[in-house]
N, C-alpha and C positions, 0 to 999 in steps of 0.2 A: 546473162552469164549463162554456159550451159555448166553443167557441176557433171568433169568424166568418167564413165561408165566402170566402177569398179567389179572386175568378174574373184571369181574364186580360181586361187591358185588349188584349195582339195583335191587330191587325187580319188576318187570314190577305192571304198576298197578293194573289191574284186580286179578292179589294174593295175593297181600295184603289184598283188596282189602276182596276178600273171607277168606281169613284166617281171620281178627278181623271180619267177619257174625259168622265165624264157632267159631271162645273165647268165642262168645256171647251166642250163644244161645250154649255151652256146658254149659255158667253158669247158666243156667236158666231151675228151677224145673224139672222133668221129666214128670209133666203130671198138669195140669192146676187142674186137683183136687186134688193131693198131696198140690201144693199152697192154694184153698182153705179150706180144712181141715188146718192150720196150720199158715193162716190171721193173724197177730193183737201180739197175749200174743207169736203166739206160743207153749198155751198150743191145746191139742185134743179139739176138738165140734163134737158131742154137747157137757156141761157138765154143771152138774149143780150147783151154790153158793146161799148164800141167800138173803135177801135184810137188807142195816143195819142200813137201820133209820124205821120210821114208819111213813113218805111222800115223796113218788117217783113219779115222773112223772114219763107215761112215752107217751113214743114219739112217731111217723109217720112215724120221719128219726133221718138218724141219725149226728143231729144235731137240735140244740136250737129253729135253725129260725125254723122246725118244730114242728105240730100244735102238741097239748097235745093231747094224741087219752084216758086214760086213767090213771086216779090216782091208788100208792097201798101205805094204812095208818097200816098199818103193818109189822114190825120189824120182821127182823128173816124169813119171808116164805119163801120158794126155788121156784128159778125160776133157768129155763134152757138158757143157753145161747145157740144160732145155727147159730149166727155167729158174729161177731165182721168185724170192721171200725173204722178207726184211735182210740180217745177211748173211741168209743162208745162199746153199748154189748147189739144185740136181744136179744133178752127174750121172752119165752116162758109160762105161767103160767099155770097150775094145773087142767085149765077151755080152755083149747086151744088157747088164747088171746095170740095178740103176738106186740112187738114194739120194742124203743127200752129207753134205759138209759144209760146215762153215771159210766164210770165205775165205780169210783170212791163210788154211791150207795152202790156199792155190795161187797159183800163180800165172798171168801174163808171157809167159814166157811161150815158145814153145813147141813141142817133141813132138816127134812121128812115134811109132810099132812098124819096124819091119814087114811087111805080107802079114800078120801073124794069123791069118787064115789058110795060109798057105805052111804042105804041107815039109815040101822038096825044098831046097836053097844050094845053095848060095844066092841074092841076084849078085849082078855088075854091079861097081859105084863108079861111076864116071869124069874124066874128066872135065867134062862139060856136057852141059844139054843136047848130047846125042847123040842115038846107038849107034854110030862110028867112029865112038870117041876113044881116046886110049880108054881105057881098064886100070883103076888106082887102086881099088878091097873089093871084098868079098862080104858081102852083111846076111849074115846067117837069118832066117828069122823069125818074128818079135826081137830083135838088139834093135833100143831106145837109140834115137839119135836127136839130137836139136837142131830144127832148122833154122836156114837165115833166111829164105826163099822158094817164091815158086812161082813160075812164069806159067801154068795155068795147061801143063804142060808133065815138065822132068820140076825136081826138088833139088835146091844145094841145102846140104848136110851133111854133119863133120859126130866125129863120136872118135874117142879117144884119138883125138889129135889127128883124123883121120878126115878129108873134106874129098866131094864129092858130087855127083847130079846123082840122081835113081830115078822111075817114073812113077809117076806118084799119086800115078793107081796100083801099087803098090807101101805103099805106105795107111795107116791110121790115123786120123791126126786133124787130116788135110782135107778137104772136103772138093769135089770131080772137080777138073775147069778155075780153082781156086787160086788167087794172084795174091800177094805179100810181098812182104818184102820188113825182115825184123830191123 
């Protein structure tokens, strides 16, 4: 009778270490850019949101220990989230000012500013998404509007009980060609 051959199942330390490192690297995201774009909530960056309160501190860094850079005093203003760190969001406003806001002071409700870069105005809001549609209201630059939907060219909005459509390019708080429905 021939005895079966017994082989050692022991893996050399170098091989085991290499397998552990390979498994760790495989679990990492494919690129640092992919990781940074979806850090925190996992929602895409950048993205627009609005302020939940009319008293919002904007800090120089992501934490209460950082100095207050400035304050917002107008609920509903649109801001753009450009970065996330834990429960803090780095934002940019329509004038380009940046800082950090605690996440619970922000709302996913979409709002926009009517042409804050324009000196002229007012701008006609239309009954539908067409330049030939009847005018239902005139909107001054800087007016905050609630966005209902955008089709890539026009946005349906409401302000103080009035509804209408305005060209998407006249709004700050929505990206060019962006399409969405609330």
